[in-house]
N, C-alpha and C positions, 0 to 999 in steps of 0.2 A: 502495500499500501504506499502510495505513495502523498503528501500533501503539498499544493495549492493554493495560492493564497496573494487574492489581485490586490494591484494596486497602480497606482497611476501613473505614467511616464511623465515626467518634471523637463527632462534633460533629454536630449541625445548627442552620440560622437561617433557618429559614422564614419569621422574620416580617419579612424583606427580601427588597427585588426585583431582581435573581433569585435566588431562596433559595441562600444555600449550608453550603457545610459543609468540616471538616476531614475529611482522612484520612490514617490509616498505611500508610506506604510503611515497613511491618517496621522501626519509630523513627524514619523523616526524617516528619515531620509538614506536609501540606502543605493549604492552601484552594482547593477545586473549586467550580467552580460546579454544581450543581445543580437545574436549570432544564430538561433533560431529562428525573429523575429525581427531579418531585414525591415521587414514593411510599417514595424512601429512608427508614431510619430507621438511627440508630444500630447500628450489630453488623452492619450488612447488609455484603456486600462489594459494590463497585462498580468498572464495570470506566472509566477513566481515559486520555480523552485530550487530549491538550494544554492541560491542565486544568479540562477538562467533564465529569463522571459519564453516560459517556454511555447505559449499561444496569445494574441490577440482575444480580450474577449466583448460584449458589450455592458457600456455602460450600465442598465439593468439588469442582465447578471454579476456583472462586479460590486453592485450595489446592497442586492438581495443576497449574496453571498458574508458580505461584509457584516449589513444586520445581525445574519446569525451568529460570526463570531462574536457582534456587541452581544450578544445578551446572551453567549457562552460565557462570556467573561464577567457580566453580569452578576453570574450565580457563583461566581467566588465570594467566596467571605471574605473579610476584613483583613488577613492575614494571608489571600492568596489561597487558600486551603476551598476543595469546590467543596457546594453545596449538595447538595441532597432534595432536589428537585420533587422527590416522592417518597418524605419522611417514612411514611408505612410502607417502604422498601429497605431494609438494615444493608451499609458497607458496612465491608469492612476495612477494619481501620491498618492505615498502612506502616 
């Protein structure tokens, strides 16, 4: 299983090989490789996996995924521990 996270492309440096870009993960900026998405342009949403933009995605799809991730984050407790959304189901302590 792999995890890809959507991010908005805010810079493109196509003049270097491989092409690189900078993406915005909700205020956190990261440099990524654009070798697999040379068609990506500033303002596009791209799916990031281990530092590589692996595909362009539609803004609606990106926003829906980011909403889901935000909901998951909201379920975390004050100290970063996951809260059980179903208290009637007991979860083991780590």
